[in-house]
N, C-alpha and C positions, 0 to 999 in steps of 0.2 A: 712429722710436718710434710716431708716430701710425698708420703702416701696421700695425705689429705689434699695436697695441691694437685696431684695427678687425678684423683677422683673428681675434684671440682672442675677440672678442665673439661671433663666429659659431661659433668652434671649440670653446669650452670645454664646452658641454653635450654634444655628441656625443663629445668626448674623454672626458668623465666616464662616459658609457655604455660606451665601449670599455674604460676602466680597470676598471670594475666587473665586466665579463665576464672580462677578463684576470685580475683578482684571483681570481675563482671558479675559473678553470682552473689557475692557478699555485699558489694556496694549497691547493687541493684535490688537488694533485699529479695532475691529470688529463692524459691524452693524447688528442688528437683523431686518430683512426685514420690517415686518409690522410696527414696532415701528419707524424705521428709516424713513419710508414713511411718517408717521404722523408727526414725528419731523421736517423733512426737508420741507415738503409742507405746514404744518399747524402751529404747535405749536411754532416753532422758529420764524416764520413770525409774529405771534401775539406778541411775546416778543419784537421783533424789532419794531413793530408798536407802542407798548406802550412806549418803550424807547424814540422814536422820539417825541411822543405826551406828554411826561411827563412834568408837573405834572397833566395834564388834558386829560388822554387817552379817546378816543372815544369808548364807550362800545356798541354802537348801532349796529355795524356790524364789523366783523373781520374774519380772515381766520381760524376759528376753530369752531367745532360744540358744544363745551363745554362752561361752564361758564368762566368768565375771571379771577377768583381769583388766580388760579395757575400761570397764565402768569404774573399777577401783582407781585406776590411774587418772581418769577424768575427774573423779571426786576429789582426788588429791590435788590435781592442778587447779580445780575450781576453788579449793580452800586457800590457795596461794594467790591466784590472779583474779578471782571473782567467779561466782558460780551461776551467773545469769546465762540464759541460753545463748545470747548473742556472743558473749565472751567465750563460751565453750565451743561454739562454732568456729570462732577465729583460732582457738587453740588446736582445733582439729587439723588445721593447715600444717602443723608440725609434722604429723604423720604422713600427710600427702607428700610433702617435700622429702621426708625421710625415705619413703619407698622409691621415689624417683631417683634420689641420689644413689641408693643401693643398686638399682637396675642399671643406671648409666655407668656407675663406677665399675661394676662387674664387666659390662660390655667393653669398657675401656681397658680392661686387662687383656682382652683378646684381640683388639684391633686399634687402629689409630684413633685418638681421642675425639677428633672431629667426626669421624665416621660413627663412633659410639654415640655421640650426641644426636646425630640424625636418626639413628636406629631407635633411640629412646623417645623421640618426639611423639609417635603415635600413642605410646603408653601414657605420656604426660598429658596428652589431649583427650584421653579416654573419658567419656562421661562418667564412668564408674569410679575412676581415680579422683576426678574433680568432685564428684558428688560426695564421696566419703571424706574428702578434704574440706568440705564446706558444711558438713552436717555431723552431728554426734552419731558416729557410725563406726563399726569395728573393722571394716575391710582393709583400709590402708594400714592400720596398726598391725593387723595380723599378717598381711602380705609383706610388710617391711621386715618383720621378724623371719618369716619363712623364706623370703628371697635371700636374706643374709645367711640363713642356715644352709640353703642349697649352695650358695657361693663358697662356703667353707669346704664343701665336698669336692669342688672342681679341681683343686690342686692335687697332683699325683701322690704326694706324700705329706698330708696335712700334719702340722706340728701339734704337740699336746695342747698348746694354747689355743690353736685353731679349733681343735675338737671340743675344748671347754666352751669356747664361744658358740660353736654349733649347738651344743647341748643347751646352753642358756637361751639361744634364739628359738630353738624348737620348743622349749618349755614356755616361753613367752607366747609363741604362736598358738600352742594348744590351750594355754590359759585364757586366751582371748576368744578363740574359736576351736572348740574341742574336736571338730572333725579334721583339724589340721594334724591329727595324729598320722595322716597319710605321709607326713615327712619321714616316718620310720621306714617307709618303703625305699626311697632313694638313699637314705643313710646306710641301711644294711646292704642294699644293692651295690653301693660303692665298694664296700668291703669284699663282697662276694666276687665282684668283677676283678678286683686286684688279685684275689686268691686264684681265680681261674687263669689269669695271665701270668702269675708268678707264684708257683707253689713253693713257698719258703716260710721259714719261721717268722720273718718280718711281715709277710702278708697275713699270716694267721694273727699276729699281734695287732695289726691294723684293723682286721675284721673284729676282733674282740673289743678294741677301743671304740669302734663305731657302734657296735651293739650297745656298749655302755652309754653312748651318747643318748640313746632312746629311753633308757631306764627312768630318769626323772619324769619325762613326759608321760610314759606309760603309767607310772605311779599316780600322776596327777589325774589322768583320765579315769583310772580305777576309783580314785577318790570322788570324782564327780559322779560316776555311776552309782556309787554307794549312797552319796548324799541325795541324789535325785531319784533313785530307783529306775534309772534309764539313761539314755544317751543325751537327753535334753532335760531342762527343768520341767517339773510336772505340768506347768501351764501349757507346754507346747508339744507334749508327747503324742497328741492326736493330729498335729499339723505337719511337722517336718519329718517325722520318722515314717518311712514308707512301710506299708504292710507287706510288700514284696520287693522285687528288684525293679528299679527304674531303668528299663532296657533302652530308653531313648538317649540316655546320657552319653554313651560312646559315640553314637551317630551325630548327636548335637555338637559334641566337642570337635569331631572331624569337620562338620559343616562350618563351624566358626573359623577353624584353620583355613578352610576353603574360601571363606569370605574375605579374609585378610591376606592370604598368601600371595595373590597376584602382585600386590604392592611390594612385597619382599622378594619375590622371584626375580623382579627386575634387577636386583642387586647381585644375583648369583652368577658368577663367571661361567662361561661355557654352558649355559642352561640348555640351549638347543641341542648341544652334543649329548647331554644326559638324556634328553627326551628321545633322541634317535636310538641311543644304545641301550636304553632300559625299557624298551617298548613292552616286553612281556611282564616284568614286575609292575609297570605302570598300569597295564590293563587289569591285572589281578587285584592290585590295590584299589583301583577305581571301582571295580565290581563289588569288592568287599565293603567299601565305604557306602555305596548305594544300598547294599543289603542291610547294613546296620540301621538304616533309616526306614527301609520299606518293610522289614519283618515286623517290628513292633508298631503300634499306632503312633503316628508322628505329626498329625495335624495339630495346629494350635488349639488348645482347649484349656480354659481357665480352671475348670473343676479338676483336671488331671495335672495341674501344675505346669503345663506347657504354655507358658506365657511370659511376658516381661522382656522387652528389648527389641531392637530393630530386626534381628535375625528371625525372631518369631513372627514379626510382621511380614517379612518377605516370605516366610514359610507358608503363609496363608494364601499366597497368590495362585498356587497351582496344586490343588488337593484332589485326590481320587481314593475313594474307599477308606477314608480316615487316615490316609498316608499323604505326606507332603512330598510331591515330586520335586518341587524346587529345593527343599531341604536335602533331598537325596542327591541332587546334582551338586550342591555345595559340598556334601560329605564325600562324594566320589572324588571331586577335585582336591579336597583336603587330604585324602589318603594318598592320592597321586603326588601331591606336593611333598609329603613326608618322604616318599621315595627319592624325589629330586634332591631334597635337603640332605638325606643320608648319602646319596651318591657324591654330592659336593663335599660333605664332611669327610668321606672316605679318602679323599685326596690330600687331606691335611693331617696334622698330628693331634687333632682335637677329638679323636673318636671316643676316647674314654669319657671326656667331659660331656660330650653330646649324649652319650648313652645314659649317663646319670640324669641329665636334663630331661631326656625323653621319658625316663622312668618316673621322674617327678610329675610330668604332665599326665602320664598314665595313672599314677597313684591318685592324684587329685580328681581325675575323671572317675576312677573306680569308687572313690568315696561318694561322689554325687549319685551313684547308682543306688545308694541307701537313702537318698533324700527324695521325698515325695514332690519337691518343687524343682523345676528345671529352669529357673530364671537365668537370663543371659549373664547377669552380673556374677553368678557363681563360676562361670566359665571364662569370662572375658579377660580378666586380669592375668591368670596363668597363661592363656594363649598368647597375649601380647608380650609377656616376659619371655616365653619360649621362642617366639619368632625373633625378638630383638637379640637374644643371646645366641641363637642359632646362626643368624647372619653375621654376628660379630666373630664367631668362631670360623665361619667360612671365609670371610674377607681377610682375617688375620692382618699381616703386615704388607699386603699388596699395595703397590703404588697408586692404583686407581680406586682404593677402598673408599675414599671420601666422595669421589664422583659417583660411584655406584650407590652408596648409601644415601646420597642426597636427593635421589630421584623419587622412587616409589614410596619409601617411608615418609618423606616430607609431604607427598601428595595425600597419603592416608591421614597424616596428622591434620592437614587442612580440611579434609572431608569430615573427620571426627569432630574437630573444633567447630566447623560450620553447623553440623547437626546439633551440637550442644547449644550454640547461639540461637538457632532456629527454634529449638525446643524452649529455651528461656523466653524468647520474644513471643512465640505463638501460644505458649501455655502458661 
């Protein structure tokens, strides 16, 4: 009971923000274009198919590119509460609230609960979190499970019960979105990190236990591949699976960090000192970030999957030779921001936790390199989680944590909420 109370102290303000935006979408009978498209053409069709085939749904092929678990859960909820589309959209709010509670609750483990609430506000106001919470869509469900899985890794010596919960959470995430097998990366990395820091029998046992966490999900992914004859159901194997490597994914991920980072850098203590003393690493990181965008084609282009989201709109403002110079600037700043965040983390005792968190962000980005589509919604949620938890680790138990967290993140939350409202009203 005490644990639940502590989590809710951090979670209720961002949950309230989410519910206010959700109410505006549902009560206004609005649809958010990209999620409505996926809902109406794909996800609701799969829910209906599974309802008709119950209790033996055919999982070998269906009209969605994701795993079937979310659709099975929605079919079950629909059987209990009503399966009309309006009811299913309301039921989707459960998963939106769930993912916000997990993100805020974990932030509250690292810093003062009011600071954690402020840091989670941008995540709760994200159009992608709100859109998934108001449509029949897999994102919030999968990210709720994956964020919980990562949270289980952040304690230095996870208990057996914690590892079981991590295995279950990873299985749920992969069952809903098979590309979430990237969770195996941070899970195994946590064990390898412990082994590198402490060469002992205990560290070897922890690594073995963490490898075991991934086995059920790996088995599930193999089952999907056998059923489908590929990484996605047959209907989608020419759409989502890239014929090569999607080289813009790392640069785009850095650019998204660069877009949001200024609001979070305002909360970093002694940030100007880090900028002065880390000039060489900052320049190297900035150049690397720019090159990640300028080497591959990076201008927005629907046919190449480089579309969908405000950042792609901004990327079209300054283009030369099929390269987006504006996206390159964002990516350079994003890479430099990572150096500043690491410099701040290095002064705390959260270095291990942040390394695992950074590994998780790198793993989900690497997975997107196999996706032919580079929609912003594939990158946005992990970026906001990463920034929220990073700042929570940096602020820790500082006396001024609440004041610092209340400025930039709150402003970003207002900006994101305003963009959502304008989109609903204008479109």
